[in-house]
N, C-alpha and C positions, 0 to 999 in steps of 0.2 A: 843805420840802425843801432841799436842801439842793440848790445848783448844781455840774452835775458839774465836773472839776479836766478841764480841757484836757489836762491833762497829762501824766493818767495816758489819760481813755478813750478811744478806739481810733476813729482820723476811718478814715471812706471810702477811699480809697491803702491804708493799714492791712489795711482789709477783702478787698482783693484777694490775689490767687492770687501765687505766686508767683511773681520771673519767670522766662519761659523759655531763661532760659540759664542753671540748672539739669537745662537738658534737652537729650541733644546736638539740638544741631543738620544733621536730615539731611542738612543744604546744605554741611555744611561739611566740607573735604575730611581722609576719613581717620578719621568720624566713621560710627556701626554705624546706618546707618536701622532701624526698630523690626519685632520680628520677623522681621532680617533674621540672625539666628543659631537662629533653631527652621527656617526656610526651609534653610538654608545643610544644616544639620545634617539635613534630611528625605531632599533630593536627592546627602547621603555613603550616608547605610544604607540609598535606594534604589538608586544605582549600587554599591555590598553585594551587595544581594540581585543584583542582573541577573548580576555577575559569578559569582556563586555557582551563579544558575542556569548562566550558559553552562557553567562547570566541570562541571557534575553531565553537563552532557545529551554531553559529552565526553569527561566520562570510560562512559559509559551507550556509545557508538556505538562507541566506543573497547575494553569488555568484549564488546560483539557481534561486533565485524570478530573478535574473540580463538575467541569460539567459531564464529563461520563457518568457518576455521579450523578447530578441530580437529573441525567435523563434517568438513567433505574430510576429513584426515585417516583418522578410522573412517568412509567413503566410496572412499577405494582402499585400505584394511587386509580391512575385511571379508568375508562377505562365504560365497556356498558354497565357497567354493576360499580359508581364511585365506591371508593373508603375513604375512610377518614384516616391520616398516622393511626390512633388508637387503634384500630381495625387491620391493621397493617399489622403491625408490635402484636395484636394480641396470635392473631392467625400465622406467622408463623416460627413463634414460643408454642402456640398447638396449646394455647389459653383460654382460644372465642373460640364462635359456634359453631356451630359445622359446616354451614353457606361459605361464610369469611373464608376460615380453613380449606373449601374448596374450591373456592374459585382463587387463592392465595401459590398456597400449594399443586392444586389442576391447572392451573391457565400464567396468569400471571410469572412468577420465576419461573418455571417451564422458557416464556418463550423471552422473557426479558434476558438469559441466561443467552440462548440460542441467536438472539438478536446480533448482542453483543460480540457472540464467537461470528457471527457470519461476518458483520459488517467489520468486525476486525479481518478477521480472512481474508474478503473482497481485494481491503484496501490495501493487503500488502504484498498477498495475488498478483495486483492491479500496476502498483511498485516496481516490483519484479520484470513484468509484464514489459512494459515500457523503458526500461532499462537496458536489460535483453535485443527487442527489438530494433532501441533507439527514435521510438515513437512515440510523440504526445498523444498518435489521438486510438492505441495499440490500448483492450483489456483487455480480461482473462477468457473472455465469448471464444479472443478470436483465435487460440487455439482449442478450439474442439468442443471443452467442455461438456458447456449448457445443450449444443448439440446430442452428443452423446451419453451423456443425463438421460434429457427426455427420450430421447433412441429407446433407449434400457429400461424407463417407466415403462413411455407405451407395448413393448417387446410386456416385461411382468402382466400385463392386463393380458395384452390379445392370445397369450399363447396360454400363461399360466395362469390367466385372473386373477394374479392377485392387484390389493387396490391398497390396502391400508397403508397409512403411515411408517409402522413399522418395518415393515416390511421394504417396501417402495426407495425406503434410502438405500438399498446395498444392492440393490439395481443400478436405479444413479450413480452409484459411486464407483458400480466397477463401469457403466458406461462413461463414467467420464474418461475414471484414469487407458479405458483404454484407443476409449479418441484420442486422448494425449497422446501415446505409443503410435498409433496409427499414424499421428501428425509429423512428432517427430523422427520415425524412417522413413516418412518420404522422405524427412528437409535435411538426412545427412546420407542418403542415398544418393540421389543427385549434385550434391553440392557442396559447396563448404562451411559448416560451423560458423567460420567467422563473420559470415556475414549472415544479416537480423533480414534482408527479403525476403529469400529465397522461405523462413519458416510462420511468415505471413501469408504470402502465400497457398503453403501447405493450410494452411492453416484454417482459410481464407474459403480450399475450399476443398477437405476435408467437411467443414460447416455445409456447407452447402448444399453438403452431399448425402450426413445424416441426418438435415433438410431436409428434407425432397423421401426419403421414404421413410420419417416418421409421418407427413403429409399423407403420403398416399392410407400409413395403415391405419388411419387416425380418417381417415372419408373414407371408409370403407367400414368403417366396424360402429361401433355407436355408441360398446361399454369402453369404451377407447379413448377414444373422441373426452368424455365426457368425462375419465378420469385427467390426459392431457391438460380441459384448460384452464381443471384446480391446480393442476401443480405451476402447468407454465406459466402462473402470473403471477406466482413466488410471494409466501407467501409465510407467517406466524404461528396462524392461528391453527389449532386442532396438532399443537408440536408436543410429546412431551420426551418429558427425562431419556426414555430411550434412541430416541433421535439422539441426543447431543454426546450418546454413549458413543451408541455409531458410529458417529463425526469424529469426534474427538482425537483416535490414534494418528486418521488423519491427517485432523488439522497441527497436532505435535511434532505429529515428525514435519510437515509442512515447513510450522514456524522456528525452529533448530537448519533446515538446511539456508531460510530464513537469509536467519543472520549471522550461515559463514560462506552466507553469501553476498555480504554487505563489502572486501573488502574490493574483489572481484570485482562490482558490478564499480562500483568508482575506479576502478583500472580500464572495465572496457568505460568506461563513459569519454575518457580519451582518443579512444578507436584499437582494434584490434592489434594489430601492427605497436601500435605502444607498448599492449597492453603483454606484450613476448617480449619487446625488449626491458619490462622490469619485472616480468623474472613468471609471469601469467599465462597457468594451461591455462587457451583457451578453452576446449576441448572437454577439457572437467566442469570449470566453469560457466560454461552454457547447461550442465549437464547436474549439476548440483542444480545453480536456477530455476534448472523446466522442472524438471524432478519437484523443487519446493511448492512453485505457480500449478502443477498437476495435483498437489495434494491440496492446498486450499480453496479453491476455486474445485476440486473434487467433494472437499467435508462439505466447503459449502454451500453450492448450489446444493446436497443431496439432502440439504435439511431445510433448508425454504429456499426450493426452488429454482430457476432463474433471477435473479435480483439483477438490472441492470442500475449503470452510472454512478453504483460505489467504487468500482476499479475504475472508473474513466480517467471519474471528476478528485476525486479523498486526494492520487498521488503530487493531482495540479497548487491541490491546497495546503499541501507538506510545502510542496517548496518554497512554495508565496512566503508558510512564518515561519520557516528553520532553515534553505538553504538548500544545496543541492547535494551534501554528503549524506550516506546513506545511512552516517551512526543513526547520526535522529531522523530524519524521514522517514523508520522504517518506522519507533515508535508513533510517532507524530499520525505516519498514519494510519495501523492501530488502532489508536483514540481515534481521528477524528471519521472514521470509519465507522468503531463503532460506537459512536456516538450520535450519525448522522440516521447509520438504524434504528436505532429504539431511535429518536427525536420522531419516524417515517411511520413506526410503526404505534405512535403514542397519537396522531394527527388519521391518522389513517380509524384512528377508533372515536375518535372527538366525536368523525366529522361523518359521520357512519352512521351513531345513533346502536342502534340494536343488529342493523346490518353491516359493519366495520369495509373500510373499504385498505383490500389487504395492501402489504406495503409495498411490493414489486410498480404497485400504480400509484403511488404519490412520487414511493422513486422521480418516474421516472414522469411525473408532472413540474414533479420540482427539478428532480436533474436537465431536462431539456435547459430549462431559461440560464438555472446556475453555468451550465455549461459554455452556453452561446456566450456570454460574457465571457467565461473565464477563457472559452481558445479564440479572444477582441485583443484581449490582453498580454504580445507574445512575451515578454519579457518571464509569464509561467508559462506559453506551452515547449520556453525551449529545453532543449536538451543537454 
């Protein structure tokens, strides 16, 4: 066999891989690190997606503001006495006839403002309730607010003979607050506040008890029955600005507590244990949130009576529009709730003629099918 030629046979040095000088050295200034272009492109794409989502959410909020303004204008124009735009403007500036001024300032403006405030309060209270209980079927009524307010109204008529709307609102406020305190006291007395299940059970039990007492009183006293059946349907009719003035402090403080509870709600949505790991005080978060629910629902129920389906369906609509982050769902829930109540009130005036249909009845008719459609879409009811 011929000997290998040393000039043509590769040496071990020739078999080594190419010098790393061929690849860019990440320690060299100006050299791109491996994968840097890929990571940078991903970051730019994520930033673009985030900005697009923010723009979409801002557009949704702006559109809802327009819808709410249109609903408010319709509330001022339509009713048993239809007014033109010029008549409404004349009534607002007190330059029109005495009849027009009486209709605008005595009926249309109070019920428009009360309807918007009640709808916004119930929408936010429903969002907080579903967030804290992690139950997509929860609404403020689960906390005993409506039952407590109803019993207080009946007791006001039965014991003190109070029948005026301005006096009834104070009894309703007191009853709603007391019922909520009882529910939360029962919850923290026998279980860990980190679990939402005892809260729902305590609310259902207290609501059933208060409802039974209310039924017993109204079945034995005709005057109490008459007052209760007019209040329990939920109405904006015959409400004056003094009703809104009485409920406004409760609504404003409840709104402040709801805003302060936004960050905690996002953390609690991950679970109580993980929220603690993120530094959240679960007990304080529960207290702040449930305080907001109590004040918002109490003020709304005292002003207009128990109005259903708003606190139940509005949070699902808000999450469908802007996602699950409570920083966005809270204002959207307020806008959707306010517009929904005003539109339902206008519909009740138009379909009822001179004997208008109460807003609580209209919302029950509309809200039932709407919530069935919402519940059938799993993506909307998941929290």
